[in-house]
N, C-alpha and C positions, 0 to 999 in steps of 0.2 A: 885471171885477166887483170892487168894493172891499170890504174887510172892514167889518163893522158898526162903528159908533162905539165900541161896547163897553159894559160894565157897570161902574158905579162900585163901588169897594171898599166892603164893608159891606152891599151889597144882597143880598137873599135870593132864590134861584131855587127854584121848586117847593115853597115853604114848608119847605125842608130844607137847601139848600146855601148857605152864606154865602160870598160872593165875597171873596177876599183880593187879593194883589198879582198883577199880570200877569206871566206867565212867558215869553210869546212871542207874536208876531203875524205873520200872513202875509197874502196877498192876499184870502183868503176865510175866515179863521178867527182866533180868539184863544184862547190857552190861559191859564187862571187857576189859581192856587193857591186851594183852597177848603177849607172845613171842613164836615163833616157834623154838623149840629146835633143829630141824633138819637143819634149815637154818639160824637161828639167827635173823630173821626179826620180826618186830613188827606188830601186827594185832589186830583186834577187835574180841571179842568172845561174841556172844549174846546167853544167856541161855533163852530158851522159854519153858514155862510150857504148855503142851498140855493136854486136857481133856482125861482121860484114855479110855473112851468109844469110842472115835474117833481118838485116837492117831495114829493108824496104817494108816488111810487114810491121816491124816494131814502130817505125817512124809514122806510118799511116795510122796505127792504133793510137799512138800518142797524140797525133794531131786531131783525130776524131774525138777522143775523150777530153782533150783540152777544150775543144769547141763546146762540148756538152757542159762541162763544169763551169766554163767561163760565163755561160748564160744563167747560172744559178746565183741569185742574190741572197747570200746567207752569211751572217757575220761570223759563223764558225768555220768558214772555209777560206783558206789562203788561195785566192783565185789565180789560176794561170792566165797569162796574157796572150802568149803565142809561142809557137815552135819556130826557131830560126836555125838555118844551116850555116856552118862555118867550115868549109872544106868537107872532110869526111865526118865531122862531128855534128851532133844535134844538141841544141841548147834550148832550155825551157825558161822563158821569161815569166816571172811571177811576182806577186806583191811582196814587198819587203816588210817583215814583221820585226819590230824592235823588241827584243826580249830574249828568252832562251827556251830550249826544249824542255819537255817534262823530264826526260832522262837526265839532263844536266841539272835541273832543279832538285830532283830526288838525290842525285849523287852529291850535290853540294849541301843540301839542307836536311836530308833524311826523309823518311816517310811523311806524307801529308796528313792533315787532320781529316778524319772520316767525312765531316760535313763538306770540306773543300773538295774531296774526291767525288762525293755525290753530285755536287754542283758541276764540277769539271766533266764528269761522266754524262750528265744530262745535256750539257752544251755539245759535246762531241757526238753523242747519239742523235741529237737533233740535226746536226750537220750531215751525218751519214744518212739519216732518213730522207733528207732533201735530195741527195745525189742518187740514192737507190731508186727513188721515184722516176728519175730520168734514165734509168737503165744502166747506171754506172756502178761498178763495184770497186772499192778502193784497192783491195788486195794486199795492202801493206800498212795496215794500222799498227803502230808500235810507238813506244815512248819518244823515240827520236823524231817522229813525224808529227808530234803534238807540240805546238808552239804556244808559249804563254806570253801574251803581249804585255805591254807596260801597265795596262788596266787590269791585268790578272785574268783576262778571258782566254779560254782554251780555243785554239784554232788548229784545224787539221790541214796538213800540207801533203804534197807529193802524190797527187791522184794519178794513178796509172804510170808512175815514173819508173817503177822497178820491176814489178811482177808481170812483165809481158810474157805471154804464154811461151813464145818461141825463145825467149831469153832466159827463162827461169833456171835451166840446167847449165847455162853457159857462163854464169856469173857467180862469184862468191859474194855472200852478204857483207855489207859494209859494217854492220854491228852484229857479229855472230850470235851473241847471247840473246839479245832482245828480239832480233829478227827471227831466229829459229824458235825462240820461246813463245812468241806470239803467233806462230804459224798454225792454223787450224789443222787438226788431224786429217780431215778429208783432203785438204790441199797437199799435204805430205804424201798421201796415198795416190796422188795424181788426178783427183777429181777436179772439175771446174769449180772455182770459187763462186759462191752466191752470197746474197746479203747476210745470211746466217754466219758465213765465214768472217765477215767484218764484225759481227756481234761478238764472236768468240775472241777475235784479236783485241777488240776494245775491252772486253772483260779481263783479259790478261794484262792489258795496259793499266786498268784500274787496280788490279792485284798488285802490280809493281808500285803504283803510287801509294797504296796502303801499307805494304810490307817492306818496300825498299829494294826488293829483288824478285826475280821470277823463280817459279819452281824449277829445280834442277833435273836434268835428264840423267840417264845412266852414265854418260860421259859428257865432257864439257861442251862439245859441239853438237850434241843431240838434244832434241826438244824434250820437254817433260812428258812422262807417260800420260796418255789421255785417260781421264777418269770419268766413269759413267755418271757420277754424282757431281762432277765439276770440282774446281779448285776453290777451297775455302780459306780466305785470308784470316779468318778468326782463329784458325788453328795455329797461326804464327804470331798473331797480335790480338790479345784478349780484349782490348777496348774497342774493336770494330763492332758496331751494332749488329744485332742478329739479322735485321732486315737487309742491311747492306751486304752482309756475308752471304745471305741467301740469294740476292740478286746477282752478285758476282759469280757464285757457284752455278746458278742457272744459265748464265751467259756462256760459261766455259765448259759445259758438258761435252762429252766426247761425241755423242750422236747429234748431228744437226737438228733432227726432228724433236729432240728433247730440250733444245734451247728456247729462249725467247724467239718467237718467229721473226720479228722485225725490230729494227732500231727504234721505231716509234713506241713499241711496247716497252723497250728498255728505258726510254725517256719517261714514260708514264710511271713505271715502277720506281724510278729514282726520285721523281717529283712527289709521288704519293707515299713513298717509303714502304711499299708493300707490293707483293706479287698477287695478281688475281688468282683465285683458287683454280687449280687445274689438277685433275687426277692424272697420275703417270702410269696408268695400267698398261700403256703401250710399251713401257720399259720391260715389264715382266713378261709380256708376250712377244717381245721382239725376236727371240730365238725360235719361236714356233711359227709354223705356217698356219696362220689363223685366218678366219673369214674377215675380209676387209669391212664388212658391214656390221656383223654382230660380235666380232673379235673372239669367236670360239674356235678351238681346234677341231679338225675333222672336215677338211674341205674336199677330200678325195681328189687331190691334185689340181683343184681349181682355186680361183681367188675368192669365190663365193661358196658358202657351205650349202648342202642340199636343202636345208630348211629355208634359207633366204632365197635360194634360187627357185623354189617351188611355190613362191608367194601367190601365183595365180593358177596353181594346178588343181585346186578343188580340195575335197575332203581327203585327209591322210588315212586312206583305207587299205594300204598295202605296206608290207614290210619287205626289205631287201636282205637276203641271207647269203652268206658266202657258201659256195660249194666246196667242202673240204677236199684238199689235195690228197693224193695217194703217196704213201711212202714217207720216210723221215725227211729225206732231202726236199721233196715236194712241199711238205708242210712247213719246213723251215723257210723255204723261198717265199711261200705264200705269206707267212708271218712277217717277213722282212718287207715285202711289197706293201702289205696293208699298213705296216708301221710308218712307211714313208708317205703313204697317201693320207694318213689321219694325224700324223705328228704325235702319235701315242707310242710310248716306249714299248719295244717288243716283249719286255718281261712283264708288262702290265697284265694282270689276270683278266680284265675285261676284254683286252685285245685277243688274248689266247682263246677265250670262250667264243668270241665272234668268229675267229678263224675256224673253230671246230663246229660252227653253226649252232652253238648252244645259246647264242645271243644274236638278235637282229642287228644289222649295221645301222639302219635308219628306217623310220616310218614316214612315208610320204604318199602322195597321190599315185594312182596306178600309172598314169601317163609318165610322170616324172620317174617312177621306179624303173620303167623300161629304159628310159634315157640313162639312168645311173648304171644299169646292168651292162649296157653297151659300152659305156665309158670305162667301167671297171674291166671289162673283157679286153678293151684296148690297152689297158695298163697291166695285163697279165693276171688278173684276179677273176676267176669264174664266180658268178653270183646268180641268184634266181629270185623271182618275185613271188610272193605268197600273199593272197588276200587275207585280211584279218579274220574273216569268217572261217578260214581253214588253217589258222595259226596253230590249232591243236596238233596238226600233223608234224609240226616241228618242235613240239614240246621238249624241253631239255631232259636229259636222261635222269637227272636227280628227281624230277617230278614223277616219272613213271616208277623209278626205284622206290621212292617214298610210298607211293600208292600201293605198289606190290608188297612192300614190307608190312604195311598196315593190314592188308587183307590176309597175308600169311600168318601174322600174329593172331588175327581173329580166328583163322582156321585152326591154329594150334590150340587156342583157348576152347573152341567148340569141341575138339577131340578130347580135351581134358575134362569135359563135362559142363562147359559153360556156353551153350549154343547161342545165347543172346549176344555174346560178344562178337560173333561172326557178323551179325546184322549191324551191330554198332560200329564195326570197323569200316563198313562201307562209307560212313559219313566222313571220317578223316581222310580216307582215300580220295573221295570226291573233292574234298577241300584242297588236297595236295595237287590234284589235277587242275582245279580251278586257279589256284595260285600260280601254277606253272603257266597257264594260259595268260593270266594277267602279266606275268613276268615277260613272256615273249612279246606281248603287245606293247608294253610300256618301257621296259628296260633295254633301250637301244644303245649301241656304242656311241653314236653321234647325237647327243642332246635329245630334246623332245620338241623343239620348235615352239615353246610356250611364250616366247617374247612377242612383242608387237611386231608384225612383219613389216619389212621395208616396202616402199612403193615399187610396183612392178616395173615402171619405166626406169627407175634408178637401177634396179637389179640388172635389167637388160643392158643399160649403158655401161655399168661396171664390168659385166661379163664380156662385153665387146672390147672395152678399153684395156683391161689388164693384160690380155695376151699381146697387145701391141706395145706395151711399156713394161718390158721384163725387169728392168732395174733402173738404177740411177736416181737422180733428183726428182724426175717427173713422177715416178712411182712412190717415192718416199713422201713427197708433199701431198700427193693425191690421197694416200692412205691416211695421213694425218687429218686432212680435210674431211674424209669420210668418217673417221673415228669421231670427230667433233660433231659432224652432221648427224650421226646416228644418235648421239646423246641428246642433241636438240630435238630430233624426231620423237624420241621416247618421251621427252618432257612435254612437247606440244600435244602428243596424243593423250597424255595423262592429265593435262590441264584443261583450261578453257580457251585454248587457242582457236582462232578462226580457221576455216578451210583455206582462206587466203594466205595465212601465215605458213601453213603446211605446203601449199602450192609454191610459194616463193622459195621455201627451203629446198624443195625438190628441184626447182629451176636452177638455183644456185649450185647445187651438187652436180646436176647434169652439165652445167657450164664448166665446172671444175674438171669433169671427165674430158670434155672437149679440149680444155686448156692443157691438160696433162698429155693428151695425144699429140697436140701441136708442139709441145715442148720436146717430147720424145722424137718427133719427126725432125725438128730443127737440130737436135743433138746428132742425129744420124747424118744429116746433111753436112754439119760442121766437121764431123769425123771424116767424111768423104773429101771435103774441100781441104782439109788439113794435109792430105796426101799430095796435093798439087803445088808444085813450085816452092816448097819450103826451103830447099837448098839451092835454088837457082838465083843467079845474080839479077835476073829480070823476071818478075812474076808474070804469069799469063794474063792477058788482057781481061779485065773485069774481076779477077780473083780477089784482089785486096778489098775492093769496094763491096763485093758480094759477101765476103767473110765479115767485114765490119758491120754490114746491115744485119746479118744473121746474129752476130754476137749482141748487138744492141737490142734486137727484138727478143732474143732469148733472155737477156737480163731483165728486161721490162716485164716479160711474162712470169718469170720466177718471182719477181717482186710482187706482182699482182696476186699470184696464188698465195704467197706468204701473208700478204695483207688480208686476203679472204680468210685464211686460217686464223689469223690473229683476231679478226672481227667475230668469227664463230666462237673462239675461246672467250672473248670478252662478253659476248651475248649469253653464253652458257653460264658464266659466273654471275650474271644478273638474274636472280631468281624471281623478283617481283616486277614484272612488266605488264602493262596493259596489252591486250591482244592486238590492238591496232598499232601500238608502238613496236611490237615484235614483227608484225607484218612489214612495216615501213623499214625497219632495220634490215630484215632479210632481203627486201626488195633492193635496198641500196647496195648490199653485198653482191647480189646477182647482177645488177646494172653495171657496177664498176668493173667487175670481172669480165662480163660480156663485152663491154666497150673496149677494154684493153686487149682482149683476145682478138676482136675484129681489127683493131689498129695494128697489132703485131702480125696478124695474118696478111694484111695488105703490105706491110713492110717486107715480109718474107717473099711474097709474090714479086715485089719490086727487086729484091735481091736475086731471085731466081732468074730474072731476065738479064742479069749482068754477066753471068758466066756460062758459056756453052757447055754442054755435056753434063749439066747438073742433074742430080736426082729429082725426079718428078714428084709432085704431090700425089699422095695415095688417094 
């Protein structure tokens, strides 16, 4: 799609803006210097060419986000003034910044000093943090959209001007290398951008400022390969400080859940020149289906493992054993099913012994054991419950074989003229049987449940929530919050924390479950609304407004959940806190998340009234 021919100098748009010289031109837009005839002030006017089939959606999205960003008073934002129409074209009037873009500065002067990059990054991250709190995601952070004014301050421009969802596949990027190079992996895969996407793009922008260029893809027009550990500028420039290298790498990790959760955390890291301590055990367990509460494999097809799920079940007085299948094909199928349910490789010896009933699956209460047996049967694996008192009936074959071999050896010795050895052999035989009994009671395939159990109310909430949020950002963010919350729970239980602190933590985690369910619900509604009117010249009544409200509420809810995760992470890194300080901090997390959830829920209810035939609230 080619940019429009343009507007001649001296022409007037919307009876107000007089066009001056051209400042820049891309594949689908032109930026002019202009004068407001009403006030006499200089400004910038960006002409954007929108695809006719989706122009009504794009224009409404632009207008709504312009209104939101215009209300933010932040020195790091190039504030839009208004959207004006000129025939079939849309133009965005915005502040005029005297200076040049970061891309132009690096191209002319080379890589910047690390200290200057850290300052620039903190200014831009602070600007992003301000807009994220208003439910706006920039979606197009890149060096060309970072303007350096005459005072040297970095300012972020072009909010919502390019990556409009319905336009993304219809336009070619104006600056192919940096536009594609800064694009987050999840956006390339077709997922909805969230604040962590802006964090990634800003991290790549800082990488360019430090190195002078972006990492190259396999081909010129392809983005760089996403890296689990992020992109390290120090590998290309040795004088980049380790702390700055680590921050840029953390911001540019491939998985959104492994990045800095919010732009605010990025600001703090750049100002303090360090990252808060945070274990990344989620990375190693990412490929496994692990319990979202204790992070151990062996969930038997659920989000919560049997030990966490049985928190209120009473004494663990029963074991669950697999009933071995008949025939080679039946045993192979049973081994495969059990491997899928436990995330344990089929070649693992422990899994094979459990399939042959030589090892118990799990030790839980009698009531929960019956539940597990029914659940396993529904998954195609036959199992049975055995009370611990009768565990001897399922002793492994090696225990009986060892006892029998010992007695036989004693009998042979007695026949050879040493009768006392027959009596003596009874002792090791009994020991072998006793050890086998202990083995069957203790050595289970799925852990031993020795950790501090999670609260029962949280287990129920997670068990109810997870089936409703099968994937996407809602599940990813909730799992991260639960991971951090579990660490805090263990610390509170091990220390001198008050009951109030533990109650506030549970309340915050319960609220996170509710927020994730609401986010998943809004995603489903947005998917349904996306099917209506996308290619019509006229959108159905209420559709544009409804979609806009849902998008706004969704962005605000994602930001609130990410801020909760960041607050949990920060609290976990602070080892020495007074019990009352911990309680207050946890109460603040819960209060802010609950308040935002209630506000977004009201916004969603308002949006639901605007478009008939909408999906109803569950």
